[in-house]
C-alpha positions as CSV (number, residue, x, y, z in Angstrom):
1,M,64.8,58.3,76.7
2,R,63.5,61.9,76.3
3,Y,65.9,63.1,78.9
4,F,68.8,61.9,77.0
5,K,67.8,63.6,73.7
6,R,67.8,67.0,75.3
7,L,71.3,66.7,76.8
8,I,73.0,68.1,73.7
9,Y,71.6,71.5,74.7
10,L,72.3,71.0,78.4
11,P,76.0,70.1,78.5
12,H,76.3,71.4,82.1
13,T,73.9,68.7,83.3
14,A,75.1,65.9,81.0
15,T,77.6,64.2,83.3
16,E,75.3,63.0,86.0
17,T,72.3,62.3,83.9
18,L,74.1,60.6,81.0
19,E,75.7,58.3,83.5
20,R,72.3,57.2,84.7
21,L,71.3,56.7,81.1
22,R,74.3,54.5,80.5
23,Q,73.4,52.4,83.5
24,L,69.9,52.0,82.1
25,D,70.8,51.3,78.5
26,T,73.9,49.1,78.9
27,V,73.6,46.0,76.8
28,L,71.6,43.5,78.7
29,G,74.3,40.9,78.5
30,D,76.1,42.7,81.2
31,T,75.6,41.0,84.6
32,A,74.8,44.1,86.5
33,S,72.2,45.2,83.9
34,K,70.6,41.8,84.1
35,A,70.2,42.2,87.9
36,V,68.7,45.7,87.4
37,A,66.3,44.4,84.7
38,K,65.2,41.5,86.9
39,K,64.6,43.7,89.9
40,M,62.5,46.1,87.7
41,S,60.7,43.3,85.8
42,W,62.0,44.9,82.6
43,P,61.2,42.6,79.6
44,T,64.5,41.6,78.0
45,P,64.6,42.3,74.3
46,S,64.8,39.2,72.2
47,P,64.7,38.3,68.5
48,S,61.5,36.5,69.1
49,A,58.7,38.3,70.9
50,E,56.1,35.6,71.1
51,L,53.8,36.3,74.0
52,T,52.2,33.2,75.5
53,P,48.5,34.0,76.0
54,E,48.3,31.8,79.0
55,V,50.9,33.8,80.9
56,P,49.4,37.1,82.3
57,L,52.6,39.1,81.6
58,V,51.2,42.5,82.6
59,Q,49.7,41.4,85.9
60,E,53.2,40.1,87.0
61,R,54.8,43.5,86.7
62,S,54.7,46.0,89.5
63,P,54.7,49.7,88.8
64,S,58.4,50.4,89.2
65,P,60.1,53.8,88.5
66,T,62.9,54.0,86.0
67,P,66.2,54.8,87.7
68,G,66.4,58.6,88.3
69,E,62.6,59.0,88.6
70,V,60.7,60.0,91.7
71,F,58.0,57.4,91.0
72,A,56.5,55.6,88.0
73,G,53.3,57.6,87.7
74,Y,50.9,54.7,87.2
75,S,49.2,51.9,89.2
76,A,48.7,48.2,88.7
77,K,45.2,49.0,87.5
78,D,46.5,51.3,84.8
79,I,48.7,48.6,83.2
80,R,45.7,46.4,82.6
81,V,45.4,48.3,79.3
82,F,48.3,46.2,78.0
83,D,46.2,43.0,78.4
84,L,44.4,44.0,75.2
85,F,47.5,43.4,73.2
86,K,48.9,40.3,75.0
87,N,48.4,38.1,72.0
88,V,50.3,40.3,69.6
89,R,53.4,38.5,68.2
90,P,55.7,40.9,66.5
91,E,58.6,39.6,64.4
92,S,62.1,41.0,64.4
93,K,63.7,42.6,61.4
94,P,67.4,43.6,61.0
95,G,67.9,47.4,60.8
96,F,64.8,48.0,63.0
97,V,63.8,48.1,66.6
98,T,60.3,46.6,67.1
99,D,58.0,47.4,70.1
100,F,55.4,45.0,71.6
101,L,52.7,46.2,69.2
102,G,54.9,45.5,66.2
103,T,55.7,49.2,65.4
104,R,59.1,49.3,63.7
105,T,61.7,52.1,64.1
106,R,64.7,52.3,61.9
107,T,67.8,51.9,64.0
108,T,69.4,54.9,62.1
109,S,66.5,57.1,63.3
110,L,67.5,56.5,67.0
111,W,70.1,58.1,69.1
112,N,73.4,56.3,69.3
113,N,72.9,54.6,72.7
114,A,69.7,53.0,71.5
115,R,71.2,51.5,68.3
116,Q,72.5,48.5,70.4
117,F,69.0,47.1,70.1
118,D,69.1,46.7,66.4
119,G,67.0,43.7,65.4
120,H,65.4,43.3,68.8
121,V,61.8,43.1,69.7
122,F,60.9,44.6,73.0
123,G,58.3,43.0,75.3
124,L,55.7,44.9,77.2
125,P,57.1,48.3,78.3
126,V,56.7,48.0,82.0
127,P,58.5,50.0,83.3
128,H,59.8,51.0,79.9
129,D,61.2,50.0,76.5
130,L,62.6,53.0,74.6
131,F,59.9,55.0,76.2
132,E,58.4,55.1,79.7
133,A,55.3,53.1,80.5
134,I,53.3,56.1,81.6
135,E,53.4,57.5,78.0
136,W,52.4,54.1,76.6
137,I,49.5,54.0,79.1
138,G,48.3,57.4,78.0
139,L,48.4,56.4,74.3
140,L,46.6,53.1,74.8
141,K,43.9,54.7,77.1
142,A,43.1,57.1,74.3
143,V,43.0,54.3,71.7
144,V,40.9,52.0,73.8
145,S,38.3,54.7,74.6
146,A,38.0,55.7,70.9
147,G,35.0,54.7,68.9
148,S,35.1,53.5,65.3
149,S,37.6,56.2,64.4
150,F,40.8,57.6,65.9
151,A,42.3,61.1,65.4
152,M,45.6,62.1,67.0
153,M,48.2,64.8,66.7
154,E,51.8,64.8,68.0
155,L,53.4,68.2,68.5
156,R,57.2,68.4,68.1
157,A,56.8,64.9,66.7
158,G,60.4,64.0,66.0
159,W,60.2,60.9,63.9
160,G,56.5,60.4,64.9
161,P,56.9,57.4,67.2
162,W,53.6,58.0,69.0
163,L,51.6,58.6,65.8
164,A,52.7,55.3,64.3
165,A,52.3,53.4,67.5
166,G,48.8,54.8,67.8
167,A,47.9,53.7,64.3
168,V,49.3,50.2,64.9
169,A,47.4,49.9,68.2
170,C,44.2,50.9,66.4
171,K,44.8,48.2,63.8
172,H,45.0,45.5,66.4
173,L,41.6,46.7,67.8
174,G,39.9,46.8,64.5
175,I,39.8,50.7,64.2
176,E,40.4,51.4,60.5
177,D,39.4,55.1,60.3
178,V,42.6,56.7,61.5
179,H,43.6,60.4,61.1
180,L,47.1,61.5,62.1
181,L,48.7,65.0,62.3
182,G,52.4,65.5,63.1
183,V,54.2,68.8,63.6
184,E,58.0,68.9,63.4
185,A,60.1,71.9,62.7
186,D,63.5,70.3,62.0
187,P,63.9,69.3,58.3
188,G,66.0,66.2,59.1
189,R,63.6,64.9,61.8
190,F,60.6,65.7,59.5
191,E,62.1,63.4,56.9
192,L,62.6,60.7,59.5
193,M,58.9,61.0,60.4
194,R,57.8,60.5,56.8
195,Q,60.1,57.4,56.5
196,H,58.7,56.1,59.8
197,F,55.2,56.3,58.4
198,I,56.2,54.4,55.3
199,D,58.0,51.7,57.4
200,N,54.8,51.1,59.3
201,G,52.5,50.9,56.4
202,L,51.2,54.4,56.7
203,D,50.9,56.7,53.7
204,P,52.3,60.1,54.6
205,E,50.1,61.8,52.0
206,A,47.0,60.3,53.5
207,H,47.7,62.1,56.8
208,C,48.8,65.6,57.7
209,L,52.5,66.1,58.4
210,L,53.6,69.7,58.8
211,R,57.2,71.0,58.9
212,A,56.6,73.8,61.4
213,A,56.7,74.7,65.1
214,V,53.6,75.0,67.2
215,G,52.8,78.0,69.3
216,T,50.1,80.3,70.7
217,E,50.2,82.8,67.8
218,A,51.1,82.6,64.1
219,G,54.5,83.9,63.2
220,H,58.1,82.8,62.6
221,A,61.0,81.9,64.9
222,R,64.6,80.8,64.9
223,W,65.1,77.0,64.9
224,P,68.5,75.6,65.9
225,R,70.4,74.3,62.9
226,I,70.9,70.5,63.5
227,S,73.4,68.4,61.6
228,D,72.5,65.0,63.1
229,A,68.8,64.7,63.3
230,A,68.7,61.3,65.0
231,N,70.8,62.5,67.9
232,S,69.2,65.9,68.3
233,G,65.8,65.7,69.8
234,G,65.6,68.6,72.3
235,G,65.0,71.6,70.1
236,R,62.6,74.4,70.4
237,P,62.2,77.7,68.6
238,V,63.9,80.9,69.8
239,R,61.3,83.6,69.5
240,D,62.3,87.1,68.6
241,K,60.4,90.4,68.4
242,D,61.7,93.4,66.6
243,G,65.2,91.8,66.7
244,E,65.1,91.1,70.4
245,V,65.3,87.3,71.2
246,N,63.4,85.7,74.0
247,Q,65.9,85.2,76.8
248,D,64.4,82.0,78.2
249,D,64.6,80.4,74.7
250,A,68.2,81.8,74.2
251,D,69.3,80.3,77.6
252,Y,67.8,77.0,76.7
253,I,69.5,76.6,73.3
254,P,72.3,79.2,73.2
255,H,73.7,78.4,69.8
256,A,70.3,78.8,68.1
257,V,70.6,82.6,68.5
258,H,73.2,82.8,65.8
259,D,73.1,79.4,64.0
260,Y,69.5,78.9,62.9
261,I,66.9,78.4,60.2
262,D,63.7,80.3,60.0
263,V,60.6,78.2,60.8
264,E,56.9,79.0,60.7
265,I,54.9,78.9,63.9
266,V,51.4,77.4,63.6
267,P,48.9,78.3,66.4
268,L,47.6,75.3,68.3
269,R,44.0,76.6,68.0
270,D,44.3,76.4,64.2
271,L,45.4,72.8,64.4
272,L,42.6,71.9,66.8
273,A,40.1,73.5,64.4
274,R,41.0,71.0,61.7
275,R,38.7,68.3,63.3
276,A,35.7,68.4,65.5
277,V,37.2,66.0,68.0
278,W,40.7,64.7,68.6
279,D,41.1,61.5,70.5
280,L,44.7,62.3,71.7
281,I,47.1,65.2,71.6
282,H,50.7,64.4,72.5
283,I,52.6,67.6,73.5
284,D,56.3,67.6,74.1
285,V,57.6,71.0,73.0
286,Q,60.5,71.4,75.4
287,G,59.2,74.0,77.7
288,W,56.3,75.7,75.8
289,E,53.7,73.2,77.1
290,A,52.1,75.4,79.7
291,D,51.8,78.4,77.4
292,L,50.4,76.3,74.6
293,V,47.7,74.7,76.9
294,A,46.8,78.0,78.6
295,G,46.5,79.8,75.2
296,S,44.1,77.2,73.8
297,V,42.5,75.7,77.0
298,E,38.9,76.5,75.8
299,E,39.5,74.9,72.4
300,L,41.1,71.9,74.0
301,G,38.1,71.4,76.3
302,E,35.8,71.5,73.3
303,R,37.8,69.2,71.0
304,A,40.3,67.0,72.8
305,K,39.6,63.8,74.7
306,W,43.1,63.0,76.0
307,L,46.3,64.9,76.5
308,V,49.8,63.3,77.0
309,I,52.1,66.1,78.0
310,G,55.9,66.0,78.5
311,T,57.1,68.4,81.2
312,H,60.6,69.9,81.8
313,S,60.5,71.7,85.1
314,R,58.5,71.6,88.4
315,Q,57.2,75.0,87.4
316,L,55.7,73.6,84.2
317,D,54.3,70.7,86.2
318,G,52.4,73.1,88.5
319,R,51.3,75.5,85.8
320,L,49.8,72.7,83.7
321,I,48.0,71.2,86.7
322,A,46.5,74.5,87.7
323,T,45.3,75.4,84.2
324,L,43.8,72.0,83.4
325,H,42.3,71.6,86.8
326,R,40.5,74.9,86.5
327,A,39.2,73.9,83.1
328,G,37.6,70.7,84.5
329,W,40.1,68.1,83.2
330,V,41.0,65.0,85.2
331,L,44.7,64.1,85.9
332,E,44.8,60.4,85.2
333,N,48.5,59.8,85.6
334,E,51.5,62.0,86.6
335,K,55.2,61.6,86.9
336,P,56.7,64.9,88.1
337,T,59.9,66.3,86.7
338,R,63.0,65.3,88.7
339,F,65.6,68.1,89.2
340,T,68.5,69.1,91.4
341,F,68.4,72.7,92.7
342,D,71.3,74.7,91.6
343,R,71.3,78.4,92.4
344,D,73.8,79.0,89.6
345,K,71.4,77.8,86.9
346,G,69.5,80.5,85.1
347,S,66.1,78.7,85.1
348,L,64.3,75.7,86.6
349,E,64.4,74.0,83.2
350,L,68.1,73.9,83.3
351,M,68.0,72.1,86.6
352,A,65.9,69.3,85.3
353,E,67.5,65.8,85.2
354,V,64.5,63.6,84.2
355,D,61.5,65.0,82.3
356,G,58.0,64.5,83.7
357,T,54.8,63.2,82.1
358,Q,51.1,64.1,82.7
359,I,48.1,62.2,81.3
360,W,44.9,64.2,81.2
361,R,41.4,63.0,80.5
362,N,38.6,65.3,79.3
363,P,35.4,64.3,81.2
364,R,33.2,65.8,78.5
365,F,34.2,62.9,76.2
366,T,36.0,59.9,77.4
367,S,35.1,56.6,78.9
368,L,37.5,53.8,79.5
369,H,36.3,50.5,80.9
370,V,39.2,48.0,80.7
371,G,38.8,44.6,82.3
372,K,40.8,41.5,81.8
373,G,41.5,41.5,78.1
374,E,38.3,43.3,77.2
375,R,37.7,46.5,75.3
376,K,34.5,48.2,76.0
377,S,33.6,51.5,74.4
378,V,30.8,53.7,75.8
379,P,29.6,55.9,72.9
380,N,30.6,59.6,73.3
381,S,31.1,59.0,77.0
382,S,32.2,61.3,79.7
383,A,34.6,59.7,82.0
384,S,36.3,56.6,83.2
385,I,33.3,55.9,85.4
386,D,33.0,52.8,87.5
387,V,30.0,53.9,89.6
388,S,29.0,51.5,92.4
389,N,25.5,51.3,94.0
390,D,27.0,53.0,97.1
391,P,27.1,56.7,96.2
392,V,30.1,58.8,97.0
393,S,29.5,61.7,99.4
394,L,29.3,65.3,98.3
395,A,31.5,68.0,100.0
396,Q,30.5,71.6,100.9
397,E,32.3,72.9,97.8
398,H,29.9,70.9,95.6
399,V,26.9,72.8,96.9
400,E,28.4,76.2,97.4
401,N,26.0,78.9,96.1
402,A,23.4,76.3,95.2
403,R,19.8,77.4,95.4
404,I,16.8,75.4,96.7
405,F,13.3,75.7,95.1
406,A,9.9,74.5,96.3
407,T,9.1,72.8,93.0
408,R,10.7,71.9,89.7
409,E,8.5,74.4,88.0
410,D,9.9,77.2,90.2
411,A,13.4,76.0,89.5
412,L,12.8,75.7,85.7
413,A,11.8,79.4,85.6
414,S,15.2,80.4,86.9
415,L,17.0,78.9,83.9
416,P,17.9,81.0,80.8
417,H,15.1,81.4,78.3
418,G,15.4,80.6,74.7
419,G,18.3,78.3,73.6
420,K,18.2,74.6,72.9
421,F,16.5,72.2,75.3
422,A,16.5,68.3,75.3
423,E,14.2,66.2,77.4
424,I,15.1,62.5,77.9
425,G,11.9,60.6,78.9
426,V,8.9,62.8,78.0
427,A,6.1,60.5,79.2
428,F,2.7,62.2,78.4
429,G,4.3,65.5,77.6
430,D,3.1,67.5,80.7
431,F,6.6,68.7,81.5
432,S,7.4,69.3,77.9
433,E,4.5,71.6,77.6
434,H,5.6,73.5,80.7
435,V,9.1,73.9,79.3
436,L,7.8,75.2,76.0
437,R,5.6,77.7,77.7
438,T,8.1,78.8,80.4
439,L,11.4,78.9,78.6
440,E,10.3,79.3,75.0
441,P,13.3,77.4,73.6
442,T,14.3,77.9,70.0
443,K,14.7,74.2,69.7
444,F,13.2,71.3,71.7
445,D,14.3,67.7,71.2
446,A,12.2,65.0,72.8
447,F,13.8,61.5,73.4
448,D,11.8,58.5,74.5
449,I,11.3,54.8,73.7
450,F,7.5,55.7,73.4
451,R,6.1,52.4,74.6
452,L,3.8,53.4,77.4
453,H,0.8,52.4,75.3
454,E,1.9,48.8,75.8
455,I,1.4,49.0,79.5
456,E,-2.2,48.2,80.6
457,T,-2.4,50.6,83.5
458,I,-0.3,53.7,84.1
459,W,-0.4,55.5,87.4
460,G,-3.8,53.9,88.2
461,R,-5.4,54.8,84.9
462,P,-6.0,52.5,81.9
463,S,-3.5,53.4,79.1
464,V,-6.2,53.0,76.5
465,D,-8.1,55.9,78.1
466,T,-5.0,58.0,78.3
467,F,-3.9,57.5,74.7
468,R,-7.4,57.3,73.2
469,G,-6.4,54.3,71.0
470,Q,-3.2,55.9,69.8
471,T,0.4,54.8,70.3
472,H,2.4,56.7,72.8
473,R,4.3,58.5,70.0
474,Q,1.2,59.3,68.1
475,F,-0.3,60.8,71.3
476,Y,2.8,62.9,72.0
477,E,3.2,64.2,68.5
478,G,-0.5,65.0,68.3
479,R,-0.2,67.1,71.4
480,F,2.7,69.1,70.0
481,A,1.7,69.1,66.3
482,Q,2.1,72.9,66.0
483,E,5.6,72.9,67.5
484,M,6.7,70.1,65.2
485,A,5.2,71.8,62.1
486,S,7.1,75.0,62.9
487,G,10.4,73.1,63.3
488,Q,10.7,74.1,67.0
489,M,10.4,70.4,68.2
490,R,12.0,67.2,67.0
491,V,11.0,63.7,68.3
492,F,13.4,60.8,68.6
493,E,12.2,57.3,69.3
494,G,14.6,54.6,70.7
495,D,17.6,54.3,72.9
496,S,18.1,57.9,74.2
497,S,21.9,57.5,74.8
498,Q,22.5,56.3,71.2
499,L,20.2,58.8,69.6
500,M,21.6,61.7,71.5
501,S,25.2,60.6,70.7
502,E,24.4,61.3,67.1
503,Q,23.8,65.0,67.8
504,P,26.6,67.6,67.5
505,D,28.7,68.1,70.6
506,G,27.8,71.2,72.7
507,L,24.4,71.5,71.0
508,Y,22.2,71.9,74.0
509,D,21.9,74.6,76.6
510,I,19.7,72.5,79.0
511,I,19.3,68.7,79.1
512,Y,16.7,67.2,81.4
513,I,17.2,63.5,82.2
514,D,14.1,61.5,83.2
515,G,14.6,58.3,81.3
516,D,15.8,54.8,82.4
517,H,16.3,55.2,86.2
518,T,18.6,52.1,86.6
519,L,22.2,52.9,87.4
520,E,23.3,51.7,84.0
521,G,20.6,53.7,82.2
522,V,21.3,56.9,84.1
523,L,25.0,56.5,83.5
524,R,24.6,56.0,79.8
525,D,22.3,59.0,79.4
526,A,24.5,61.2,81.6
527,E,27.8,60.4,79.9
528,V,26.4,61.3,76.5
529,A,24.5,64.3,77.8
530,A,27.7,65.8,79.3
531,R,29.3,65.8,75.8
532,K,26.2,67.2,74.1
533,L,25.8,70.0,76.6
534,S,27.3,73.4,76.0
535,R,30.2,74.4,78.1
536,T,28.0,76.6,80.3
537,G,24.9,74.5,80.0
538,Y,22.6,73.0,82.7
539,L,22.3,69.2,83.3
540,V,19.1,68.4,85.2
541,F,18.2,65.1,86.7
542,N,14.7,64.1,87.8
543,D,14.1,61.9,90.9
544,Y,17.3,62.5,92.9
545,I,16.4,59.7,95.3
546,M,17.9,56.2,95.9
547,A,14.7,54.3,95.2
548,D,11.0,54.5,94.4
549,H,9.6,54.1,97.9
550,A,6.3,53.0,96.5
551,S,7.6,50.1,94.4
552,N,11.0,49.6,96.0
553,A,12.6,49.8,92.6
554,P,16.3,51.0,93.0
555,Y,17.4,54.1,91.2
556,G,20.8,55.2,90.0
557,I,20.4,59.0,89.9
558,V,22.1,59.8,93.3
559,Q,25.1,57.6,92.4
560,V,25.7,59.2,89.0
561,V,25.0,62.8,90.2
562,N,27.4,62.5,93.2
563,W,30.1,60.9,91.0
564,F,29.9,63.8,88.5
565,C,30.4,66.3,91.4
566,A,33.0,64.4,93.5
567,R,35.1,62.9,90.6
568,L,34.4,65.0,87.5
569,G,34.4,68.5,89.0
570,W,30.7,69.4,88.5
571,R,28.7,71.3,91.1
572,V,25.1,71.6,92.2
573,H,23.3,74.6,90.7
574,Y,20.0,74.0,92.4
575,L,17.8,71.4,94.2
576,A,14.1,71.4,93.5
577,L,11.9,69.7,96.1
578,Q,8.9,67.5,95.5
579,R,6.4,66.5,98.2
580,M,7.3,62.8,98.0
581,M,11.0,63.7,97.7
582,F,11.3,62.8,94.0
583,C,13.5,65.9,93.7
584,D,15.1,67.5,90.7
585,I,18.8,68.4,90.9
586,C,20.7,70.6,88.4
587,L,24.4,70.4,87.8
588,V,26.8,72.8,86.0
589,R,30.5,72.5,85.2
590,N,32.8,74.1,87.7
591,L,34.4,76.7,85.3
């Protein structure tokens, strides 16, 4: 457990916490431990880990906290993600501990109390195996919501357990394009990480493993000299400036002030810049988490889909929640740090008994739809959205400072001129022309299936008269031949959500959605558009109404718009009226 590994630096809290660990990790042959395991539905390790497909193992487990925790930090719905791996049948191997995915860890890489499990295969980790279920849930949510590739970094990686487990999980789901980045400052633990990669069929040279510490700024720091890497997992750098050491760091690891090695500090923002998108960033840097996140919060919002963060004090818990909430992230799961107040302790971190965990989802990117044993990936999606036909209600905070306009033309004129504009569903091009004339965008991308010419009568007029014998696309491109020739306009024919997903993230300043009006269609377009919109961009929906009152055709715009506001933190920028109440509504992120 993470809270055990840091005890070597917290001897004054060791007695009580280590006793809890002994109770937890006692060999399961002990009668008392069997009773605890049965009560907690803890899967007993066994040399044979065959999982019977007919037995729904995950559904039988209730979210139970590990002894010493406040609560587990996940729900019965969260643990459905394990269903995707219920048919995995790992084999045991002497000298290794094997998890439910088949990831193997050398027993010699583990702390002493965990070595009793040599040769064992753990079952599903609910509420835990060597790690707590909440961290497994965060990892698997990130893997499941990935597309055809997966990129992950683990900061203060130790022997790289989560990197290897992520790669193994990807293999089970058929994701072959995997990119891993591990950062570990301690030389001994860095070598354990390289060996762990090899033991799990991963070539260390094909990935990026850095022997360094991670921080907010480039530089150097003192790292505690460690003689036993397997039993020493709670290290962090001691910063110094002009010979003066950081007192918080010195209090956390006193001996590192004098017995240390020099390590390089690599800025998190530099690591993030190595890839356009990271599916998961696992951060457990022993107290620096809040500073790291705050110092790179904008870059994280632009490049990271999921965060799994270890926390080490209630103060850290609160700072992270405040920072990421302001940045528009969604807290999927949380297990707060457990501590006992002691006025004689110099900091809140020194009062911690059991570390916490937070799982954060970036609504700009991710979508996770996990049913019974199914993996469904929504391309470049925006959230774990399960929108029903019954829309959620908006609150006053969602419309604070919103404007109202008489027409969409009036509203359009209020938006920034220039920039890049995308219109989904262009019809005959009347609104496209108004946008080009009013906003004068530097780039205009038009998305449509361009099949209106196949419909005999459109809005009471024969389509042959409207298109003059041309196809829909020919008509539209002819109308804007000059804009296309100059390079100002591009035209895309086909599924708008798929075609837009192929564009760079954050490309557009304004996206106007007027395509497929079904709930599923609006959701697909909106999820992708949220990713392709710039951080300060405007997302405009046409026809903010529950149904076409002329044809009685149900719409999905209200449901999706309200969900974006109520669940994903967007807010209404304006509402533009229309005489038949087919109104426009514009959303912006709540920055």
